[in-house]
RODODREN-355975 format. One record per residue: residue number from 0; residue in three letters; x, y, z of N, C-alpha, C in turn. Coordinates in Angstrom, 3 decimals. Atoms other than C-alpha are relative to their C-alpha. Layout:
NUM	ALA	X	Y	Z	X	Y	Z	X	Y	Z
...
//
This chain:
0	MET	0.690	0.445	-1.309	35.660	-60.223	-38.917	1.151	-0.235	0.910
1	THR	-0.994	0.149	-1.007	37.605	-60.089	-35.715	-0.138	-1.280	0.658
2	SER	-0.081	1.316	-0.575	38.700	-63.163	-33.843	-0.525	0.104	1.434
3	ALA	0.453	-0.193	-1.378	37.468	-61.644	-30.496	-1.483	-0.316	0.153
4	ALA	1.504	0.022	-0.276	34.044	-62.548	-28.982	-0.611	1.262	0.271
5	VAL	0.406	-1.307	-0.213	33.806	-59.065	-27.727	1.204	0.917	-0.026
6	GLU	-1.044	-1.005	0.130	35.996	-56.095	-28.644	-0.617	1.371	0.196
7	ILE	0.437	-1.414	-0.457	35.444	-52.753	-26.937	1.227	0.960	-0.159
8	THR	-1.125	-0.938	0.199	37.622	-49.728	-28.001	-0.576	1.302	0.226
9	GLY	0.254	-1.473	-0.311	37.352	-46.233	-26.484	-1.419	0.285	0.297
10	LEU	1.429	-0.198	-0.276	33.863	-46.687	-25.154	-0.226	1.109	1.102
11	ARG	0.404	-0.998	-0.928	32.437	-43.631	-23.441	-1.439	0.156	0.066
12	HIS	1.497	-0.218	-0.003	28.978	-43.123	-22.062	-0.240	0.879	1.336
13	ARG	0.298	-1.095	-1.168	27.627	-40.149	-19.980	-1.441	0.006	0.287
14	PHE	1.442	-0.323	-0.392	24.400	-39.729	-17.958	0.058	1.362	0.615
15	LYS	-0.023	-1.387	-0.452	24.004	-35.871	-17.732	1.376	0.313	0.470
16	GLU	-1.237	-0.494	-0.439	26.922	-34.806	-15.490	0.942	-1.204	0.364
17	THR	-0.730	1.218	-0.512	28.111	-38.485	-14.589	0.572	-0.676	-1.284
18	LEU	-0.712	0.877	1.003	30.745	-40.136	-16.838	0.043	-1.392	0.550
19	ALA	0.071	1.360	-0.496	29.800	-43.778	-16.342	0.991	-0.991	-0.526
20	VAL	-0.994	0.856	0.557	32.181	-45.371	-18.734	0.961	1.038	-0.730
21	ASP	-0.950	-0.909	0.311	35.421	-43.540	-19.469	1.209	-0.568	-0.898
22	ASP	-1.127	0.458	1.035	37.494	-44.434	-22.662	0.398	-1.529	0.365
23	LEU	-0.173	1.464	-0.330	37.059	-48.252	-21.952	0.400	-0.737	-1.184
24	SER	-0.337	0.926	1.043	38.924	-50.784	-24.055	0.141	-1.242	0.593
25	LEU	0.038	1.333	-0.563	38.495	-54.410	-23.600	-0.175	-1.050	-1.054
26	SER	0.144	1.124	1.033	38.808	-57.726	-25.463	-0.262	-1.280	0.728
27	VAL	0.379	1.441	-0.651	37.057	-61.105	-24.534	0.235	-0.966	-1.089
28	ARG	-0.312	1.014	0.893	38.301	-64.165	-26.178	-1.159	-1.110	-0.151
29	PRO	1.116	1.016	0.021	35.950	-66.835	-27.559	0.160	-1.211	0.883
30	ALA	0.078	1.188	-0.983	34.989	-69.641	-25.180	0.535	0.265	1.384
31	GLU	-0.533	-0.153	-1.319	36.415	-68.027	-22.129	-1.165	0.538	0.836
32	ILE	0.947	-0.725	-1.055	34.502	-67.084	-18.847	0.668	1.157	0.404
33	PHE	-0.615	-1.253	-0.321	35.353	-63.441	-18.425	-0.750	0.672	1.064
34	GLY	0.658	-0.653	-1.066	34.598	-61.681	-15.220	0.271	1.555	-0.021
35	LEU	-0.099	-1.603	-0.104	33.921	-57.821	-15.112	-0.345	0.296	1.439
36	LEU	0.177	-0.330	-1.399	34.399	-56.852	-11.466	0.144	1.446	0.243
37	GLY	0.022	-1.360	-0.455	33.995	-53.575	-9.536	-1.055	0.388	0.865
38	PRO	1.063	-0.384	-0.903	32.024	-51.637	-6.953	-1.086	0.500	-0.745
39	ASN	1.151	-0.698	0.582	28.634	-50.274	-7.582	0.378	1.452	-0.488
40	GLY	-0.309	-1.394	0.627	28.892	-47.206	-9.863	1.260	-0.062	-0.778
41	ALA	-1.269	0.091	0.659	32.048	-48.513	-11.542	-0.273	0.088	-1.641
42	GLY	0.345	-0.019	1.344	30.227	-48.622	-14.952	-0.223	-1.325	-0.732
43	LYS	0.051	1.353	0.591	29.861	-52.335	-15.329	-1.393	-0.202	-0.732
44	THR	1.273	0.281	0.458	26.155	-52.436	-15.921	-0.293	0.895	-1.259
45	THR	0.069	-0.828	1.280	26.335	-49.492	-18.505	0.761	-0.704	-1.094
46	THR	-0.694	0.706	1.074	28.919	-51.434	-20.387	-0.846	-1.139	-0.464
47	ILE	0.854	1.091	0.434	26.719	-54.432	-20.369	-1.166	0.337	-0.899
48	ARG	1.214	-0.539	0.763	23.755	-52.487	-21.621	0.413	0.402	-1.423
49	VAL	-0.487	-0.384	1.334	25.786	-51.052	-24.545	0.266	-1.298	-0.789
50	LEU	-0.443	1.071	0.710	27.125	-54.483	-25.393	-1.190	-0.828	-0.484
51	THR	1.206	0.669	0.359	23.566	-55.958	-25.403	-0.938	0.776	-0.867
52	THR	0.584	-0.992	0.870	22.463	-53.074	-27.570	-1.226	0.674	0.650
53	LEU	0.999	-0.808	-0.753	20.044	-51.664	-24.777	0.245	1.342	0.054
54	LEU	-0.357	-1.392	-0.010	21.949	-48.549	-24.876	0.947	0.167	-1.201
55	PRO	-0.875	-0.267	1.211	23.537	-46.962	-28.073	1.429	0.590	0.587
56	PRO	-1.241	-0.599	-0.445	27.289	-46.170	-27.597	0.211	1.483	-0.441
57	GLN	-0.144	-1.383	0.212	27.904	-42.474	-27.357	1.466	0.356	-0.751
58	ALA	-1.308	-0.235	0.660	31.573	-42.716	-28.349	0.623	-1.385	0.037
59	GLY	-0.948	1.256	-0.060	33.892	-45.603	-29.221	-0.790	-1.138	-0.886
60	GLU	0.507	1.159	0.791	33.333	-48.978	-30.931	-0.152	-1.277	0.862
61	VAL	0.228	1.295	-0.679	31.869	-52.246	-29.585	-0.468	-0.926	-1.023
62	THR	0.485	1.091	0.898	31.589	-55.511	-31.626	-0.185	-1.218	0.719
63	VAL	0.282	1.367	-0.543	30.364	-58.941	-30.768	0.178	-0.946	-1.268
64	PHE	-0.451	0.863	1.115	31.987	-61.547	-33.000	0.015	0.745	-1.322
65	GLY	-0.181	-0.818	1.177	32.766	-58.799	-35.533	-1.136	0.801	-0.343
66	PHE	1.277	-0.744	0.352	29.150	-57.275	-35.603	0.090	1.282	0.915
67	ASP	0.066	-1.383	-0.741	28.976	-53.586	-34.552	-1.366	0.039	0.665
68	VAL	1.236	-0.203	-0.704	26.454	-52.988	-31.878	-0.856	1.169	-0.484
69	ARG	0.590	-1.153	0.554	25.566	-49.714	-33.546	-0.619	-0.228	-1.252
70	ARG	0.496	0.205	1.366	25.087	-50.779	-37.159	-0.607	-1.310	-0.145
71	ASN	0.524	1.344	0.172	24.197	-54.456	-36.690	-0.683	-0.558	1.240
72	ARG	0.560	0.404	-1.324	21.992	-54.485	-33.603	-0.789	-1.294	-0.079
73	MET	0.584	1.298	0.015	19.758	-57.442	-34.754	0.915	-1.223	-0.118
74	ALA	-0.992	1.114	0.092	22.724	-59.582	-35.703	0.642	-0.287	1.320
75	VAL	-0.778	0.106	-1.388	24.438	-58.936	-32.265	-1.120	-0.667	0.856
76	ARG	1.077	0.589	-0.962	20.971	-59.770	-30.497	-0.204	-1.540	-0.317
77	ARG	0.152	1.501	0.278	20.834	-63.178	-32.257	1.209	-0.792	0.495
78	LEU	-1.209	0.680	-0.508	24.311	-64.000	-30.973	0.049	-0.081	1.591
79	ILE	-0.123	-0.155	-1.428	23.617	-63.107	-27.320	-1.154	-0.569	0.789
80	GLY	1.005	0.382	-1.056	21.788	-64.618	-24.312	0.392	0.849	1.195
81	TYR	-0.283	-1.056	-1.077	21.316	-62.141	-21.467	-0.799	-0.285	1.185
82	VAL	0.790	0.133	-1.242	20.426	-62.728	-17.867	0.311	1.399	0.885
83	PRO	-0.264	-1.156	-0.785	19.989	-59.332	-16.210	-0.061	-0.135	1.486
84	GLN	-0.039	0.115	-1.371	20.313	-58.524	-12.619	-1.506	0.005	0.586
85	ALA	1.450	-0.007	-0.334	16.557	-57.786	-12.319	-0.724	-1.298	-0.506
86	LEU	0.577	1.291	0.376	14.358	-60.842	-12.550	-0.820	0.180	-1.264
87	SER	0.686	-0.023	1.324	13.052	-61.721	-15.939	-1.135	-0.987	-0.132
88	ALA	0.984	0.963	0.106	10.963	-64.722	-15.328	-1.395	0.394	0.433
89	ASP	1.368	-0.426	-0.444	7.100	-64.346	-15.091	-0.530	-1.104	0.975
90	ALA	0.470	0.843	-1.071	5.941	-65.848	-11.806	-1.378	-0.741	-0.369
91	ALA	1.319	0.540	0.191	2.435	-66.564	-13.152	0.103	-1.235	-1.063
92	LEU	-0.245	1.118	1.063	3.772	-68.882	-15.964	0.828	-1.236	0.488
93	SER	-1.010	1.171	-0.451	5.363	-72.301	-15.594	1.333	0.173	-0.581
94	GLY	-1.319	-0.044	0.589	8.958	-72.892	-16.240	0.037	-0.254	-1.454
95	ARG	0.000	0.345	1.332	8.242	-74.418	-19.526	-0.553	1.218	-0.836
96	GLU	0.687	-1.083	0.804	5.912	-71.524	-20.628	1.035	1.210	-0.119
97	ASN	-0.941	-1.049	0.086	8.586	-69.041	-19.706	1.060	-0.210	-0.963
98	VAL	-0.986	0.359	0.955	11.200	-70.746	-21.686	-0.486	0.105	-1.507
99	ALA	0.674	0.098	1.191	8.867	-71.232	-24.605	-0.260	1.532	-0.437
100	LEU	0.191	-1.415	0.388	8.042	-67.414	-24.514	1.272	0.582	-0.517
101	PHE	-1.268	-0.544	0.360	11.688	-66.555	-24.693	0.425	-0.556	-1.448
102	ALA	-0.376	0.516	1.406	12.143	-69.004	-27.760	-0.750	0.838	-1.052
103	ARG	0.617	-0.788	0.937	9.497	-66.919	-29.448	0.565	1.496	-0.202
104	LEU	-0.588	-1.244	0.014	10.984	-63.648	-28.513	1.259	0.121	-0.631
105	PHE	-1.185	0.001	0.694	14.312	-64.658	-29.758	-0.119	-0.651	-1.449
106	ASP	0.261	0.332	1.382	12.696	-65.760	-33.038	0.582	-1.410	-0.345
107	VAL	-0.388	1.213	0.455	13.608	-69.338	-32.841	-1.002	-0.710	-0.795
108	PRO	0.931	0.559	0.909	12.032	-71.209	-35.689	-1.029	-0.929	0.727
109	ARG	1.250	0.722	-0.567	8.616	-72.601	-34.806	0.301	-1.572	0.172
110	ALA	-0.195	1.381	-0.031	9.615	-76.144	-35.639	1.040	-0.507	0.977
111	GLU	-1.146	0.407	-0.931	12.572	-76.152	-33.278	-0.346	0.441	1.460
112	ARG	0.232	-0.552	-1.426	11.021	-74.285	-30.218	-0.146	-0.978	1.080
113	ARG	0.293	0.927	-1.069	9.719	-77.254	-28.271	1.294	-0.788	0.389
114	ALA	-1.224	0.802	-0.303	13.038	-79.261	-28.672	1.064	0.839	0.702
115	ARG	-0.936	-0.942	-0.625	15.105	-76.125	-27.896	-0.351	0.244	1.468
116	ALA	0.515	-0.341	-1.304	13.001	-75.338	-24.870	0.285	-1.272	0.997
117	ASP	-0.163	1.100	-0.848	13.180	-78.886	-23.554	1.485	-0.319	0.240
118	ALA	-1.442	0.151	-0.190	16.934	-79.009	-24.134	0.523	1.014	1.036
119	ALA	-0.510	-1.098	-0.928	17.502	-75.744	-22.198	-0.477	-0.357	1.487
120	ILE	0.375	0.452	-1.321	15.319	-76.990	-19.256	0.719	-1.085	0.510
121	GLU	-0.780	1.135	-0.454	17.066	-80.272	-19.126	1.419	0.418	0.344
122	ALA	-1.350	-0.366	-0.221	20.446	-78.578	-19.178	0.105	0.707	1.393
123	MET	0.021	-0.729	-1.408	19.445	-76.422	-16.168	-0.543	-0.796	1.178
124	GLY	0.525	0.828	-1.109	18.219	-79.392	-14.178	-1.526	0.256	0.444
125	LEU	1.350	-0.333	-0.489	14.540	-78.367	-14.134	-1.153	-0.750	-0.709
126	ARG	1.164	0.862	0.545	12.686	-81.150	-15.921	-1.133	-0.241	0.846
127	GLU	1.075	0.487	-0.976	10.761	-82.330	-12.929	-0.892	1.213	0.339
128	ALA	0.831	-1.184	-0.492	9.628	-78.707	-12.077	-0.462	0.851	-1.114
129	ALA	0.328	-0.715	1.128	9.044	-77.547	-15.660	-1.439	0.472	-0.168
130	ASP	1.533	-0.416	0.239	5.250	-77.427	-15.474	-0.586	0.474	1.226
131	ARG	0.372	-0.706	-1.336	5.016	-75.901	-12.019	0.126	1.403	-0.379
132	PRO	-0.115	-1.432	0.164	4.368	-72.165	-11.787	1.350	0.553	0.531
133	ALA	-1.311	-0.561	-0.353	7.679	-70.108	-11.540	-0.044	0.512	1.455
134	SER	0.196	-0.479	-1.521	6.198	-68.714	-8.164	0.299	-0.962	0.915
135	THR	-0.304	1.129	-1.026	6.804	-72.076	-6.602	1.470	-0.239	0.118
136	TYR	-1.415	0.351	0.040	10.524	-72.121	-7.476	0.771	0.701	1.156
137	SER	-0.988	-0.743	-0.809	13.296	-71.347	-5.037	0.880	0.883	-0.732
138	GLY	-0.858	-1.072	0.736	15.801	-68.530	-5.745	0.942	-0.634	-0.881
139	GLY	-0.918	0.638	0.897	18.297	-70.955	-7.196	-0.640	-0.519	-1.225
140	MET	0.694	0.494	1.261	15.709	-72.495	-9.463	-0.356	1.120	-0.856
141	ILE	0.349	-1.041	0.786	14.595	-69.136	-10.667	1.224	0.436	-0.785
142	ARG	-1.082	-0.419	0.803	18.080	-68.153	-11.668	0.292	-1.105	-1.088
143	ARG	-0.165	0.975	1.050	18.458	-71.513	-13.439	-1.073	-0.025	-1.121
144	LEU	0.976	-0.274	1.062	15.276	-70.835	-15.144	0.236	1.129	-1.012
145	GLU	-0.463	-1.202	0.942	16.522	-67.478	-16.433	1.167	-0.478	-0.728
146	LEU	-1.026	0.390	0.908	19.599	-69.184	-17.693	-0.576	-0.908	-1.191
147	ALA	0.550	0.830	1.036	17.438	-71.723	-19.622	-0.696	1.037	-1.101
148	GLN	0.483	-0.998	0.838	15.589	-68.633	-21.046	1.012	0.622	-0.933
149	ALA	-1.196	-0.698	0.809	18.881	-67.078	-22.205	0.601	-1.008	-0.957
150	LEU	-0.662	0.946	0.836	20.155	-70.385	-23.643	-0.928	-0.622	-1.051
151	VAL	0.819	0.588	1.034	17.129	-71.345	-25.658	0.202	0.352	-1.473
152	SER	-0.335	-0.463	1.363	18.291	-69.437	-28.622	1.432	-0.576	-0.492
153	ALA	-1.380	0.361	0.137	21.793	-71.199	-28.413	0.916	0.974	-0.361
154	PRO	-0.860	-1.152	0.280	23.744	-68.018	-28.086	1.480	-0.367	-0.023
155	ARG	-1.365	0.162	0.052	27.463	-67.796	-28.791	0.533	0.824	1.204
156	LEU	-0.474	-0.727	-1.116	27.865	-65.235	-26.038	-1.224	0.121	1.078
157	LEU	1.001	-0.183	-1.017	26.022	-65.446	-22.662	0.519	1.056	0.938
158	VAL	-0.279	-1.209	-0.802	25.945	-62.191	-20.709	-0.817	-0.129	1.322
159	LEU	0.669	0.158	-1.257	25.223	-62.506	-16.977	0.265	1.244	0.890
160	ASP	-0.105	-1.257	-0.867	24.717	-59.373	-14.652	-0.382	-0.364	1.406
161	GLU	0.219	0.430	-1.455	25.137	-60.577	-11.051	-0.979	-1.219	0.030
162	PRO	0.951	1.149	0.163	23.511	-64.070	-11.764	-0.309	-0.653	1.237
163	THR	0.247	0.818	-1.249	23.865	-65.330	-8.106	-0.393	1.002	1.073
164	ILE	0.248	-0.984	-1.072	22.902	-62.143	-6.288	-1.255	-0.495	0.939
165	GLY	1.156	0.300	-1.032	20.791	-62.955	-3.063	-0.162	-1.417	0.217
166	LEU	0.021	1.502	-0.240	21.373	-66.705	-3.302	0.901	-0.511	1.065
167	ASP	-0.933	0.586	-1.107	22.732	-68.943	-0.577	0.994	-0.772	-0.673
168	PRO	-1.091	0.646	0.540	25.960	-70.715	-1.176	-0.296	-1.281	-0.709
169	VAL	0.286	1.331	0.782	24.444	-74.080	-2.214	-0.735	0.448	-1.313
170	ALA	0.702	-0.558	1.228	22.178	-72.238	-4.769	1.014	0.588	-0.976
171	ARG	-0.984	-0.638	0.834	25.088	-70.206	-6.078	0.855	-1.122	-0.632
172	SER	-0.761	1.086	0.637	27.140	-73.379	-6.586	-0.694	-0.774	-1.006
173	GLY	0.855	0.641	0.865	24.336	-74.988	-8.368	-0.169	0.731	-1.386
174	VAL	-0.013	-0.853	1.125	24.041	-72.065	-10.783	1.218	-0.130	-0.824
175	TRP	-1.344	0.005	0.457	27.737	-72.060	-11.447	0.290	-1.310	-0.765
176	GLU	-0.151	1.314	0.595	27.787	-75.740	-12.038	-0.718	-0.135	-1.437
177	ARG	0.673	0.041	1.479	25.283	-75.336	-14.897	0.568	0.810	-0.926
178	ILE	-0.551	-0.930	1.031	27.003	-72.425	-16.387	1.413	-0.581	-0.622
179	THR	-1.163	0.602	0.519	30.360	-74.195	-16.564	-0.230	-1.240	-0.772
180	GLN	0.368	1.102	0.823	28.787	-77.386	-17.868	-0.384	0.275	-1.435
181	VAL	0.373	-0.323	1.387	27.070	-75.691	-20.785	1.200	0.644	-0.775
182	ARG	-1.181	-0.546	0.693	30.283	-73.708	-21.571	0.997	-1.093	-0.472
183	ALA	-0.741	1.020	0.418	32.290	-76.891	-21.677	-0.616	-0.804	-1.161
184	GLU	0.668	0.720	1.045	29.693	-78.582	-23.864	-0.055	0.661	-1.325
185	THR	0.286	-0.658	1.269	29.114	-75.859	-26.407	1.077	0.953	-0.398
186	GLY	-0.965	-0.925	0.340	32.169	-73.718	-26.224	-0.389	1.519	-0.042
187	MET	0.615	-1.289	-0.117	30.080	-70.664	-25.524	0.858	0.872	0.906
188	THR	-0.632	-0.984	-0.723	31.678	-67.469	-24.333	-0.891	0.606	1.012
189	VAL	0.761	-0.478	-1.058	30.515	-66.150	-20.987	0.640	1.288	0.639
190	LEU	-0.436	-1.093	-0.610	30.847	-62.650	-19.735	-0.970	0.271	1.214
191	VAL	0.823	0.030	-1.194	29.741	-62.165	-16.142	0.518	1.127	0.899
192	THR	-0.398	-0.963	-0.985	29.659	-59.389	-13.643	-0.433	-0.617	1.500
193	THR	0.282	0.644	-1.384	29.727	-60.420	-9.827	0.713	0.832	1.021
194	HIS	-0.660	-0.553	-1.213	30.475	-58.902	-6.466	0.608	-1.092	0.855
195	TYR	-0.522	1.067	-0.739	31.425	-62.409	-5.202	1.372	-0.367	-0.496
196	MET	-1.344	0.215	0.518	35.144	-62.401	-5.527	0.464	-1.529	-0.056
197	GLU	-0.432	1.430	-0.016	35.581	-66.152	-4.626	-0.631	-0.617	-1.329
198	GLU	0.552	0.568	1.273	33.187	-66.918	-7.697	0.960	0.374	-1.125
199	ALA	-0.847	-0.463	1.081	35.369	-64.919	-10.049	1.300	-0.793	0.015
200	GLU	-1.228	0.649	-0.121	38.545	-66.505	-8.652	-0.098	-1.450	-0.328
201	GLU	0.028	1.477	0.294	37.297	-70.057	-8.989	-0.408	-0.328	-1.448
202	PHE	0.612	0.488	1.232	35.368	-69.929	-12.279	0.394	0.880	-1.230
203	CYS	-0.489	-0.854	1.113	36.756	-67.050	-14.457	1.373	-0.324	-0.516
204	ASP	-1.343	0.147	0.602	39.601	-67.525	-16.896	0.708	1.244	0.128
205	ARG	-0.633	-1.325	-0.183	40.319	-63.824	-16.861	-1.033	0.898	0.640
206	VAL	0.948	-0.915	-0.573	38.929	-60.924	-14.905	0.606	1.361	-0.316
207	ALA	-0.347	-1.470	0.130	38.937	-57.058	-15.359	-0.591	0.660	1.217
208	LEU	0.526	-0.785	-1.120	38.614	-54.806	-12.405	-0.381	1.408	-0.374
209	MET	0.467	-1.349	0.458	36.646	-51.691	-13.244	-0.298	0.966	1.131
210	HIS	0.211	-0.883	-0.984	36.557	-48.576	-11.166	-0.138	1.427	-0.627
211	ARG	0.223	-1.395	0.452	35.116	-45.080	-11.953	0.085	-0.030	-1.645
212	GLY	0.091	-0.039	1.377	34.541	-46.098	-15.600	1.056	-0.487	-0.735
213	ARG	-1.230	0.449	0.673	37.955	-47.410	-16.363	0.523	-1.385	0.507
214	ILE	-0.580	1.372	-0.415	39.746	-50.871	-16.251	1.276	0.417	0.709
215	ARG	-1.093	-0.235	-0.782	42.209	-50.737	-13.421	1.091	-1.136	0.019
216	ALA	-0.956	1.228	0.066	43.688	-54.299	-13.741	-0.808	-1.077	-0.840
217	LEU	0.529	0.990	0.987	43.266	-57.144	-16.143	0.994	-1.222	-0.020
218	GLY	-0.872	1.251	0.051	44.587	-60.738	-16.141	-0.762	-1.214	0.586
219	THR	0.521	1.269	-0.638	43.968	-64.232	-14.793	-0.120	0.295	1.529
220	PRO	-0.048	-0.223	-1.460	42.964	-64.369	-11.094	1.285	-0.202	0.654
221	LEU	-1.350	0.251	-0.672	46.332	-65.733	-10.159	0.958	1.045	-0.302
222	GLU	-0.984	-1.099	0.417	48.197	-62.970	-12.081	-0.366	1.208	0.779
223	LEU	0.436	-1.255	-0.786	46.138	-60.188	-10.364	0.326	-0.169	1.432
224	ILE	-0.365	0.315	-1.373	46.539	-61.803	-7.013	1.565	0.288	0.256
225	ALA	-1.429	-0.050	-0.087	50.287	-61.975	-7.521	0.443	1.589	-0.134
226	SER	-0.308	-1.382	0.167	50.372	-58.375	-8.753	-0.231	0.903	1.227
227	ALA	0.440	-0.841	-1.312	48.695	-57.102	-5.506	0.683	-0.624	1.185
228	ALA	-0.711	0.538	-1.146	50.928	-59.285	-3.359	-1.049	-0.524	1.028
229	GLY	1.188	0.512	-0.885	47.628	-60.759	-1.893	-0.217	-1.379	-0.020
230	GLU	0.224	1.542	-0.006	46.128	-64.019	-1.134	-1.345	-0.276	-0.659
231	SER	1.245	0.208	0.805	42.693	-63.521	-2.981	-0.314	1.193	-0.816
232	LEU	0.417	-1.122	0.776	40.842	-61.348	-5.391	-0.616	1.163	0.922
233	ASP	0.382	-1.046	-1.040	39.513	-59.472	-2.201	1.137	0.993	0.194
234	ASP	-1.238	-0.865	-0.148	43.036	-58.168	-1.794	0.201	0.886	-1.203
235	VAL	-0.261	-0.791	1.380	43.251	-57.088	-5.475	-1.122	1.099	-0.006
236	PHE	0.938	-0.982	0.087	39.898	-55.387	-5.159	0.295	1.200	0.921
237	ARG	-0.372	-0.969	-0.820	41.031	-53.467	-2.230	1.189	0.854	-0.382
238	GLU	-1.249	-0.647	0.566	44.401	-52.605	-3.814	-0.392	1.042	-1.000
239	TYR	0.263	-0.872	1.096	42.712	-50.905	-6.844	-1.131	0.886	0.319
240	THR	1.204	-0.980	-0.237	39.597	-49.316	-5.296	0.273	0.730	1.244
241	GLY	-0.422	-0.688	-1.153	41.003	-48.423	-1.819	-1.409	0.244	0.751
242	ASP	1.175	-0.306	-0.757	38.436	-46.844	0.418	-1.019	0.922	-0.716
243	ASP	0.787	-0.941	0.825	37.071	-44.546	-2.307	-1.034	-0.677	-0.844
244	LEU	1.018	0.799	0.623	34.034	-46.679	-3.127	-1.236	0.770	-0.301
245	ASP	1.290	-0.638	0.362	31.048	-45.263	-5.024	-1.085	-1.060	0.190
246	SER	1.025	0.917	-0.344	27.911	-46.951	-3.768	-1.032	-0.237	-1.139
247	GLY	0.962	0.082	1.098	26.128	-46.406	-7.104	-1.231	0.879	0.218
248	GLY	1.203	-0.770	-0.031	22.846	-44.679	-7.872	-1.051	-0.775	0.952
249	PHE	1.093	0.500	-0.870	19.792	-45.080	-5.659	-0.703	-1.164	-0.678
250	SER	0.732	0.924	0.743	17.987	-46.981	-8.406	0.655	-1.343	-0.120
251	ASP	-0.757	1.129	0.269	20.824	-49.445	-8.942	-0.021	-0.754	1.419
252	VAL	0.080	0.635	-1.328	20.830	-50.209	-5.121	-1.337	-0.608	0.305
253	ARG	1.353	0.388	-0.317	17.107	-50.432	-4.838	-0.290	-1.232	-0.865
254	ALA	0.217	1.044	0.845	16.989	-52.864	-7.789	0.701	-1.289	0.517
255	ALA	-0.797	1.040	-0.714	19.754	-55.024	-6.215	-0.754	-0.574	1.121
256	ARG	0.646	0.480	-1.217	17.960	-55.228	-2.940	-1.388	-0.685	-0.329
257	ARG	1.279	0.614	0.348	14.604	-55.951	-4.532	0.215	-1.454	-0.602
258	THR	-0.325	1.417	0.500	16.194	-58.889	-6.541	0.366	-0.944	1.166
259	ALA	-0.425	0.900	-1.128	17.771	-60.272	-3.419	-1.188	-0.471	0.851
260	ARG	1.215	0.424	-0.759	14.549	-60.173	-1.521	-0.872	-1.022	-0.687
261	ARG	0.852	0.944	0.790	12.615	-62.036	-4.230	0.652	-1.304	-0.196
262	LEU	-0.637	1.310	0.128	15.306	-64.668	-4.555	0.097	-0.738	1.420
263	GLY	-0.366	0.544	-1.267	15.676	-65.176	-0.815	-1.130	-0.962	0.429
//
């Protein structure tokens, strides 16, 4: 069994003529908050989908706490909580019903579901709104509800794909406050993708900058800023991606815009 929370070695994934992930190798340590950064089309979401067993790896090896995503898919899924970029909460259900549904989907033992759901709702600061329809929630509350859904199974690894997209600064801060609090209390590992460089700089222990399917830079935020002789991660981003930015596929951009509108 590996000591790494996530170990990726030589991962390659192609969609027809597009090489989305190109010989990617990456290790995430237990209990750290790890940021995977990069422009649209860098390969971040494809990497996340392979890691969460939504896509089979075409080449290379990916393990989560020693379990291979190809051979041990169910074991990996039991270890992961996942908040995708697209909204996963059902607006017609109450917050409590949404979390209870995910408890069933994650096969939480029946006798533990109510207590687990209540604990997740409490951790995300949603107790007073738990019995209201999710359609009445603000954007920040919806994201916290989705975190509660992901946390109800007590995962060892929390995977967040653009968790604060479309949120105002106050709501973004509230989401991150809850993430860091749960990580501190449980020792959970967090892997996050974000386009907000200031979030990565403040909250991530280490970050990897991905561009055109490959890792271009890896280290702590301070190490990367120093290597680029810059003042922030924005400078690092420009250093390694330059002006040659791929805006991503139409479907990716459309999904991001749809999510931002629904959270606004």
